[in-house]
N, C-alpha and C positions, 0 to 999 in steps of 0.2 A: 196067688195074690199078685196083683199088678197095679202099677201106677203109670199113667200116661201124662207126660209133660204138657202143660197148658199155658203158663204165663211166667213172666219175670216180675218181681217187685223191685222198683227203684225208689230209694228214699232220698230226700233232699231237704235241707233246711229252707226256711222261708227266703233267705237272701239269694240262694242259688236256684230257686224254683223256676224262674223265667229262663235262666240259662239252660236248665235241663229240658224244659218245654221246647226251647229253640233248637236244641240238638235233635230231639225226637222229630220235630217238624221237618228239619233239614234232611233227615233220613227218609222222609216220606210218610211218617205216621200222622194219623188224624185222631182227635179225641172223640170217643164214641159214647162216653158216659161218665157220670160223677156220682159217687156215693152220697146219699142224702144226709147221712149222719156222721160223716168223717171227711177227711181231707184227701181222699183217694180219688184220682181220676184215671180213666181207662183209655189207653191208646192202642190203635191197631193198624197194622199194615199187612195185608194178605193174611197169613196164618200166624204172624207175629203179634203177640199181645203183651203189653206192658202195663202194670199197675203202678202208677206214679204217686207216691205218698209224700205230701208236704207236711213236714213235722218241724214245728218251731224249735223243738228241743234237740233236733238232730244236728250235732255240732260238726260232724265231719263233712267232707265233700260228697257230692251226689255219688251213689254207688249202688250196686246190686245188693239187696239185703234179704231177698227171698226168692223161692221158686214155688210155683203152683202146679198141682197135679190133680187130674181126675182119677179117681180110684174106686174100688169096691168097698162096701161097708166093712168087710173083714179087716182091711188094713186100718181103718179108723178105729175099730173096736180093739184090735190088738196093740195099737200104739198109744191108746188112751189120749188121743188128740183132743185138745180143748176147743169147744165151739165158740166162734167169734160172732156174736149176734149181729152186729151192724154190717159185717161183710158177708155173713151167711156161709162162711167157710169154717173148716176145722183147722187148727194150727198146732204144729210141733216146732221145736227148735232143735237143730242138729247139734252134734258135739262141738262144733266150732262157733255156734251162735247164729247160724243162718236160719231165717224163718222158712218153714215148709208149710204150705197151705194145701189142704186136701178138700176136694169137692166130690161128694158121692156121685158115682156115675148114674145112679137112679134119679138124681135131680138135674143132671146135665142134659139139656136139650140142644137147642141151636146156638145158645150163647151162654157165656159165663156171667153175663150182665143180668142180675136178678131184679126182682121187684123193688129192691132197696136202692136202685140207681135211677137217676135222671138220665134218660137216653138222648143222644144228639144224632141228628141225621148229618151225614157227611157225603160230599160228592167224591167220587173215585178219582184219584189223581191219574193224569195221563200216563199210560204205560206202567202203571203200578205193578202189574203182573210180572214185569221184568226186574223189579227191585227185590228187596229182601223177601224171601218166601216163607221160611219158618226157622225159628231158633233150633239148632241141631246139636248143640253141645257147649261145654265150657271147660276151662282149665281151673281146677280147684286146688289151691295151694296148701294142701295138707293131706295127710293120710295116716290112719291108725286102725287098730282093730275095732275101736268104737265106731269110727266113721264107716268102715266096711260093713259092720253089723247093722248100722242104722239104715244105710241105703239098700242093703240086701233085703231088709224087712219091707222096703217099698217095692221090691220086685226087680231091682237092678242085679245084673250078673256080670262077672268079670269075663272079658273077651280077649284082653291083651295085657301082657305084663312085659315092660321094657326095662331099660337101664335107669330110667328116671320117672317114667309115667306108667300108671295102671289105668286101663280103660274099663269102665263099667257102663253098660247100656241098659236103658229101660226095656221092659218086656216087649214093647212094640218096635224096638230098634230105632226109634225116631230121635232119641236124645241120649247123648254120650257125656258122661262125667269123666274127665281125664284128671286123675289125681296125681299131683306132682309131689312125690315124697322127698325131693331134694330142694324144695322151694326155699327161696331167700326169705328172711324174716321181715324184709321191708316191703313186700308186695301184699296186695289185698287178697282176701280169701278167694274171690273170683275176679281176676284182672284181665281175662281173655274170654270172649264170647264168640261162638261160632254161629253163623247164619248161612243157610243154603239159599242159593238163587238159581233160577233157570237160565240166566244170562249174565255171567260174571263180567262180560265185557261192557255191556250197557250199564250195569250197576256201578262198575268202576268209573266209567265216564261221568255218570250222574254224580257220584260222590266227589269227584274232582271238581265238578261245576259248583258244588255246594261248599267248597273250600275245606273239605276234610283232608288231613295229611295222610299220605300213603307211603309205605316203605319203597325204597328204590333198590331194586334187585339187579344183580348182574346175571342176566338170563343166559343159560347155556344148556340147550335142550339136547340131552344125550339120547333120548328115545324118540321114536317116530310118532309125532302127533299129527301127521298128515296136514289137512287144510287148517287145523287149529294152530299150527306152529307160528304162523306170522301174527296171529291175533295174540297169542300168549306173549310173544316178544313185544309186539306193538303196545299192548296194554300193561306191560311190565308185571306179569303174574308169575307166581311159582307153580310148577306143575310136577306131578308124580304119576308114573304109569305110562300109558301109551294111548294111541288113538281109540282103542277099543275099551279100555278100562283106565279111568283117570280120576284124579282130584286136582282141580285147578283153583288156586287160591290167591287172594290178595288181602292186604292187612291195613286196616285203618287205625291210625294212632289216636288215642284220647278222644273217643266219642263222648266220654266223660273224663274227669281229670285223671283217674287211674284205671280206666277201662278201655281196652282195645277190642276192635271188632274184626274178626277174620271172615271174609267173604269166601264162599266155597261153592263150586259147581262140580257135580259128581256124575260119573257114569260107571255103573257096576263096581263102584269102590265104596265099600260099606263103612269103614271105620276111620276115625281120625288117626293119622299115622305119626308115630313118634319122630321119624326122620324129618318129616316136613315141619313139625313143630320146632325142632332144633335148627332147621334151616331158616325158618323165620327169625329165630332168636339170633342167629349169626349176623344178621344185618342191623342189630340194635347199636 
């Protein structure tokens, strides 16, 4: 049984909807569809997909309220997921209250936008392929046997256990949930989101031009990064590994009020590393 990560759900109250749309637009997203019987709009940038839900009764600040997965029928049957007719998805709620949406792989073709959506044509942004490529993980601020069992049933498996974090990855290795079992009580359930990019240096410069706030690191490269070393220093990125196997990262504060975005460019480096998570945190 497997589940392949497909999209994020972001919920916002009516007051903050335009603020949220502005943030998505500044990151390079374009609206590609709107559900005809609900207040959900769909935003896309490369392989990154966001379902933005405008809910007048949503009182908190805009935040991640759900994850969407493509899966086989067996998972849907075994989890007794509820069918949501207007979205044409099945829905579960995880032990911490996060919405989990399931789309059967038999119904998945080229798009998760079904016949229930008004579709919009959008022009491709210049150099969009150098921006955010795909969501590749998140920091989940909780951990318990119930949470482990829930995500195991979706096909996630444990690949790393550290002093503070446990990494579970989806069956296709494309999405990692990093569970923080020492999380502070004042942080959101998902307050850090990972997104891979093919060119972290271009993406960093683009985000600076859009007035996003980035962390200021004291770069001291202990390893040999060859021709990348001057770029890592010049664009003020954190790096782990070496020229042949690396993760080069940068950190955007508050793309939403309590959601930070970690940009990541990788080569032969499979998993989110606890040491670099803690290194990011050291600069708070």
